[in-house]
DSSP file (Angstrom, degrees, kcal/mol; ACC not computed):
  #  RESIDUE AA STRUCTURE BP1 BP2  ACC     N-H-->O    O-->H-N    N-H-->O    O-->H-N    TCO  KAPPA ALPHA  PHI   PSI    X-CA   Y-CA   Z-CA
    1    1 A X              0   0    0      0, 0.0     5,-0.0     0, 0.0     0, 0.0   0.000 360.0 360.0 360.0 -67.3   82.2   74.6  310.1
    2    2 A X        -     0   0    0      3,-0.1     0, 0.0     0, 0.0     0, 0.0   0.108 360.0 -95.9-116.9  15.3   78.8   73.4  311.4
    3    3 A X  S    S+     0   0    0      2,-0.3     3,-0.1     1,-0.0     0, 0.0   0.534 101.8 109.5  82.2   7.9   77.6   71.9  308.1
    4    4 A X  S    S+     0   0    0      1,-0.2     2,-0.4     2,-0.0    -1,-0.0   0.808  79.5  30.1 -80.0 -36.4   75.7   75.1  307.2
    5    5 A X        -     0   0    0      5,-0.0    -2,-0.3     4,-0.0     2,-0.3  -0.962  68.5-143.1-132.0 143.6   78.1   76.3  304.5
    6    6 A X    >   -     0   0    0     -2,-0.4     3,-2.7     1,-0.1     4,-0.3  -0.711  50.0 -77.5 -98.1 155.3   80.3   74.6  302.0
    7    7 A X  T 3  S+     0   0    0     -2,-0.3    -1,-0.1     1,-0.3     0, 0.0  -0.247 121.1  21.6 -50.6 134.1   83.7   76.1  301.1
    8    8 A X  T >  S+     0   0    0     -3,-0.1     3,-0.7     3,-0.0     4,-0.3   0.304  86.1 114.3  93.3  -9.9   83.2   78.9  298.8
    9    9 A X  G X   +     0   0    0     -3,-2.7     3,-1.7     1,-0.2     4,-0.2   0.848  68.6  66.2 -63.1 -33.8   79.5   79.6  299.7
   10   10 A X  G >  S+     0   0    0     -4,-0.3     3,-1.9     1,-0.3     6,-0.4   0.864  91.0  62.1 -52.1 -39.3   80.5   83.0  301.1
   11   11 A X  G <  S+     0   0    0     -3,-0.7    -1,-0.3     1,-0.3    -2,-0.2   0.655  99.3  57.1 -68.8 -13.5   81.5   84.3  297.7
   12   12 A X  G <  S+     0   0    0     -3,-1.7    -1,-0.3    -4,-0.3     2,-0.2   0.384  84.7 101.9 -91.9   5.6   77.9   83.8  296.5
   13   13 A X  S <> S-     0   0    0     -3,-1.9     4,-2.2    -4,-0.2     5,-0.2  -0.558  76.7-127.6 -91.7 151.9   76.3   86.0  299.1
   14   14 A X  H  > S+     0   0    0      1,-0.2     4,-2.8     2,-0.2     5,-0.2   0.892 110.8  56.7 -62.3 -39.6   75.1   89.6  298.4
   15   15 A X  H  > S+     0   0    0      2,-0.2     4,-2.6     1,-0.2     5,-0.2   0.927 107.1  47.6 -62.2 -43.5   77.2   90.8  301.4
   16   16 A X  H  > S+     0   0    0     -6,-0.4     4,-3.1     1,-0.2    -2,-0.2   0.971 112.8  49.5 -61.0 -50.7   80.4   89.3  299.9
   17   17 A X  H  X S+     0   0    0     -4,-2.2     4,-2.3     1,-0.2    -2,-0.2   0.867 109.8  50.8 -54.3 -41.3   79.7   90.8  296.5
   18   18 A X  H  X S+     0   0    0     -4,-2.8     4,-2.1     2,-0.2    -1,-0.2   0.953 112.9  45.2 -62.9 -47.1   79.0   94.2  297.9
   19   19 A X  H  X S+     0   0    0     -4,-2.6     4,-2.9     1,-0.2     5,-0.2   0.917 111.5  52.7 -66.0 -36.3   82.2   94.3  299.9
   20   20 A X  H  X S+     0   0    0     -4,-3.1     4,-2.1    -5,-0.2    -1,-0.2   0.890 109.9  48.0 -63.5 -35.2   84.1   93.0  297.0
   21   21 A X  H  X S+     0   0    0     -4,-2.3     4,-2.1     2,-0.2    -1,-0.2   0.819 111.7  51.0 -71.3 -32.2   82.7   95.8  294.7
   22   22 A X  H  X S+     0   0    0     -4,-2.1     4,-2.2     2,-0.2    -2,-0.2   0.929 111.1  46.7 -70.5 -44.4   83.5   98.4  297.3
   23   23 A X  H  X S+     0   0    0     -4,-2.9     4,-2.7     1,-0.2    -2,-0.2   0.923 112.4  50.8 -63.0 -41.9   87.1   97.2  297.7
   24   24 A X  H  X S+     0   0    0     -4,-2.1     4,-2.5     1,-0.2    -1,-0.2   0.898 109.6  49.9 -62.1 -38.9   87.6   97.0  294.0
   25   25 A X  H  X S+     0   0    0     -4,-2.1     4,-2.2     1,-0.2    -1,-0.2   0.874 111.5  48.6 -67.2 -33.3   86.3  100.6  293.6
   26   26 A X  H  X S+     0   0    0     -4,-2.2     4,-2.2     2,-0.2    -1,-0.2   0.918 112.3  48.8 -64.5 -42.6   88.6  101.8  296.3
   27   27 A X  H  X S+     0   0    0     -4,-2.7     4,-2.2     1,-0.2    -2,-0.2   0.874 109.0  52.3 -64.0 -37.0   91.5  100.0  294.7
   28   28 A X  H  X S+     0   0    0     -4,-2.5     4,-2.7     1,-0.2    -1,-0.2   0.936 110.0  49.9 -63.7 -46.0   90.7  101.4  291.3
   29   29 A X  H  X S+     0   0    0     -4,-2.2     4,-2.4     1,-0.2    -1,-0.2   0.912 110.7  48.9 -57.0 -46.0   90.6  104.9  292.8
   30   30 A X  H  X S+     0   0    0     -4,-2.2     4,-1.7     1,-0.2    -1,-0.2   0.885 112.6  47.8 -60.9 -43.6   94.0  104.4  294.4
   31   31 A X  H  X S+     0   0    0     -4,-2.2     4,-3.0     2,-0.2    -1,-0.2   0.904 108.7  53.9 -66.1 -44.7   95.5  103.1  291.2
   32   32 A X  H  X S+     0   0    0     -4,-2.7     4,-2.8     1,-0.2     5,-0.3   0.882 105.8  55.4 -63.0 -36.7   94.0  106.1  289.3
   33   33 A X  H  X S+     0   0    0     -4,-2.4     4,-1.6     1,-0.2    -1,-0.2   0.915 111.5  42.4 -58.0 -42.9   95.7  108.5  291.7
   34   34 A X  H  X S+     0   0    0     -4,-1.7     4,-1.9     2,-0.2    -2,-0.2   0.936 117.4  45.5 -71.1 -41.9   99.1  107.0  291.1
   35   35 A X  H  X S+     0   0    0     -4,-3.0     4,-2.7     2,-0.2    -2,-0.2   0.955 111.2  50.9 -64.1 -49.2   98.7  106.7  287.4
   36   36 A X  H  X S+     0   0    0     -4,-2.8     4,-3.5     1,-0.2     5,-0.3   0.930 109.8  53.5 -54.1 -49.0   97.3  110.2  286.9
   37   37 A X  H  X S+     0   0    0     -4,-1.6     4,-2.1    -5,-0.3    -1,-0.2   0.914 109.2  46.5 -52.3 -48.3  100.2  111.6  288.9
   38   38 A X  H  X S+     0   0    0     -4,-1.9     4,-1.5     2,-0.2    -1,-0.2   0.935 113.1  49.4 -66.9 -47.8  102.8  109.9  286.8
   39   39 A X  H ><>S+     0   0    0     -4,-2.7     5,-2.0     1,-0.2     3,-0.6   0.950 111.2  49.4 -53.7 -51.3  101.1  111.0  283.5
   40   40 A X  H ><5S+     0   0    0     -4,-3.5     3,-2.1     1,-0.2    -2,-0.2   0.892 106.1  56.9 -59.8 -41.0  100.8  114.7  284.7
   41   41 A X  H 3<5S+     0   0    0     -4,-2.1    -1,-0.2    -5,-0.3    -2,-0.2   0.849 106.4  51.0 -55.1 -35.1  104.5  114.6  285.7
   42   42 A X  T <<5S-     0   0    0     -4,-1.5    -1,-0.3    -3,-0.6    -2,-0.2   0.163 123.1-104.4 -94.9  22.0  105.3  113.7  282.1
   43   43 A X  T < 5 +     0   0    0     -3,-2.1     2,-0.3     1,-0.2    -3,-0.2   0.586  65.8 153.0  73.3  12.8  103.3  116.5  280.6
   44   44 A X      < -     0   0    0     -5,-2.0    -1,-0.2    -6,-0.2    -2,-0.1  -0.576  44.1-119.4 -73.1 133.9  100.3  114.4  279.5
   45   45 A X     >  -     0   0    0     -2,-0.3     4,-2.8     1,-0.1     5,-0.2  -0.349  18.2-111.1 -77.5 161.4   97.1  116.6  279.3
   46   46 A X  H  > S+     0   0    0      1,-0.2     4,-2.3     2,-0.2     5,-0.2   0.876 119.7  49.0 -54.3 -45.6   94.0  115.9  281.3
   47   47 A X  H  > S+     0   0    0      2,-0.2     4,-1.9     1,-0.2    -1,-0.2   0.854 109.7  50.4 -63.9 -37.6   92.2  114.9  278.1
   48   48 A X  H  > S+     0   0    0      2,-0.2     4,-2.8     1,-0.2    -2,-0.2   0.945 111.4  50.3 -70.0 -43.8   94.9  112.6  276.9
   49   49 A X  H  X S+     0   0    0     -4,-2.8     4,-2.3     1,-0.2    -2,-0.2   0.912 107.1  52.2 -52.0 -51.4   94.9  110.9  280.3
   50   50 A X  H  <>S+     0   0    0     -4,-2.3     5,-2.2     1,-0.2    -1,-0.2   0.858 111.5  47.7 -57.9 -39.7   91.2  110.4  280.3
   51   51 A X  H ><5S+     0   0    0     -4,-1.9     3,-1.2     3,-0.2    -2,-0.2   0.943 112.1  49.8 -69.9 -45.7   91.4  108.8  276.8
   52   52 A X  H 3<5S+     0   0    0     -4,-2.8    -2,-0.2     1,-0.2    -1,-0.2   0.858 118.4  37.2 -62.4 -30.6   94.3  106.5  277.8
   53   53 A X  T 3<5S-     0   0    0     -4,-2.3    -1,-0.2    -5,-0.2    -2,-0.2   0.352 106.5-125.5-104.8  10.5   92.5  105.3  280.9
   54   54 A X  T < 5 +     0   0    0     -3,-1.2     2,-0.2    -4,-0.2    -3,-0.2   0.874  68.9 116.8  47.7  46.3   89.2  105.2  279.4
   55   55 A X      < -     0   0    0     -5,-2.2     2,-0.2    -6,-0.1    -1,-0.2  -0.698  69.2 -81.2-127.4-177.5   87.5  107.4  281.9
   56   56 A X     >  -     0   0    0     -2,-0.2     4,-1.2     1,-0.1     3,-0.4  -0.563  31.5-121.1 -94.6 159.0   85.8  110.8  281.8
   57   57 A X  H  > S+     0   0    0      1,-0.2     4,-2.5     2,-0.2     5,-0.2   0.824 109.0  63.3 -65.3 -33.0   87.7  114.1  281.9
   58   58 A X  H  > S+     0   0    0      1,-0.2     4,-1.8     2,-0.2    -1,-0.2   0.879 100.6  50.8 -51.7 -45.6   85.8  115.1  285.1
   59   59 A X  H  > S+     0   0    0     -3,-0.4     4,-2.0     2,-0.2    -1,-0.2   0.869 111.2  47.5 -68.6 -39.1   87.3  112.4  287.0
   60   60 A X  H  X S+     0   0    0     -4,-1.2     4,-2.6     2,-0.2    -2,-0.2   0.878 112.1  49.4 -65.6 -40.5   90.9  113.3  285.9
   61   61 A X  H  X S+     0   0    0     -4,-2.5     4,-2.2     2,-0.2    -2,-0.2   0.845 108.7  52.6 -72.4 -28.0   90.4  116.8  286.7
   62   62 A X  H  X S+     0   0    0     -4,-1.8     4,-2.2     2,-0.2    -2,-0.2   0.896 111.7  47.0 -68.1 -42.6   89.0  115.9  290.2
   63   63 A X  H  X S+     0   0    0     -4,-2.0     4,-2.7     2,-0.2     5,-0.3   0.955 111.4  52.5 -65.3 -48.7   92.2  113.8  290.9
   64   64 A X  H  X S+     0   0    0     -4,-2.6     4,-2.2     1,-0.2    -2,-0.2   0.918 110.2  46.2 -51.4 -50.7   94.4  116.6  289.6
   65   65 A X  H  X S+     0   0    0     -4,-2.2     4,-2.8     1,-0.2    -1,-0.2   0.902 110.6  54.5 -61.8 -43.0   92.8  119.1  291.9
   66   66 A X  H  X S+     0   0    0     -4,-2.2     4,-2.3     1,-0.2    -2,-0.2   0.926 110.9  44.9 -51.9 -51.0   93.1  116.6  294.8
   67   67 A X  H  X S+     0   0    0     -4,-2.7     4,-2.3     2,-0.2    -1,-0.2   0.853 112.4  51.2 -70.2 -33.3   96.8  116.3  294.1
   68   68 A X  H  X S+     0   0    0     -4,-2.2     4,-2.5    -5,-0.3    -2,-0.2   0.950 111.9  47.6 -65.8 -47.8   97.3  120.1  293.8
   69   69 A X  H  X S+     0   0    0     -4,-2.8     4,-2.4     2,-0.2    -2,-0.2   0.872 111.5  49.9 -57.3 -40.7   95.5  120.6  297.1
   70   70 A X  H  X S+     0   0    0     -4,-2.3     4,-2.5    -5,-0.2     5,-0.2   0.934 111.0  49.7 -70.1 -44.0   97.5  117.9  298.8
   71   71 A X  H  X S+     0   0    0     -4,-2.3     4,-2.1     2,-0.2    -2,-0.2   0.902 110.6  49.9 -65.8 -36.7  100.8  119.5  297.5
   72   72 A X  H  X S+     0   0    0     -4,-2.5     4,-2.0     2,-0.2    -2,-0.2   0.941 111.3  48.9 -65.7 -41.9   99.8  123.0  298.7
   73   73 A X  H  X S+     0   0    0     -4,-2.4     4,-1.8     1,-0.2    -2,-0.2   0.911 109.5  52.3 -62.8 -39.3   99.0  121.6  302.1
   74   74 A X  H  X S+     0   0    0     -4,-2.5     4,-1.4     1,-0.2    -1,-0.2   0.915 110.3  48.5 -59.4 -43.0  102.3  119.8  302.3
   75   75 A X  H  < S+     0   0    0     -4,-2.1    -1,-0.2     1,-0.2    -2,-0.2   0.850 109.4  51.6 -65.8 -32.9  104.1  123.1  301.4
   76   76 A X  H  < S+     0   0    0     -4,-2.0    -1,-0.2     1,-0.2    -2,-0.2   0.794 109.2  51.9 -77.5 -25.9  102.2  125.0  304.0
   77   77 A X  H  <        0   0    0     -4,-1.8    -1,-0.2     1,-0.2    -2,-0.2   0.770 360.0 360.0 -71.9 -27.3  103.2  122.4  306.6
   78   78 A X     <        0   0    0     -4,-1.4    -1,-0.2    -5,-0.2    -2,-0.2   0.484 360.0 360.0 -75.4 360.0  106.9  122.6  305.7
């Protein structure tokens, strides 16, 4: 633009790296929500899901609880 940066320089900044990591973490969480939901609907246990997704059981339990609470709220709204 003004000769201060070359194309691609932004990718090497700490700001860019922090934003990238945050976005990746949010995307991972969103994908986990979707995948866990599918596994649970097919009768896969929390422990089996954790093994398959290479994550801890507490994370899967947290997601399951969030989904149960969300379903309950949706029922109450209906």
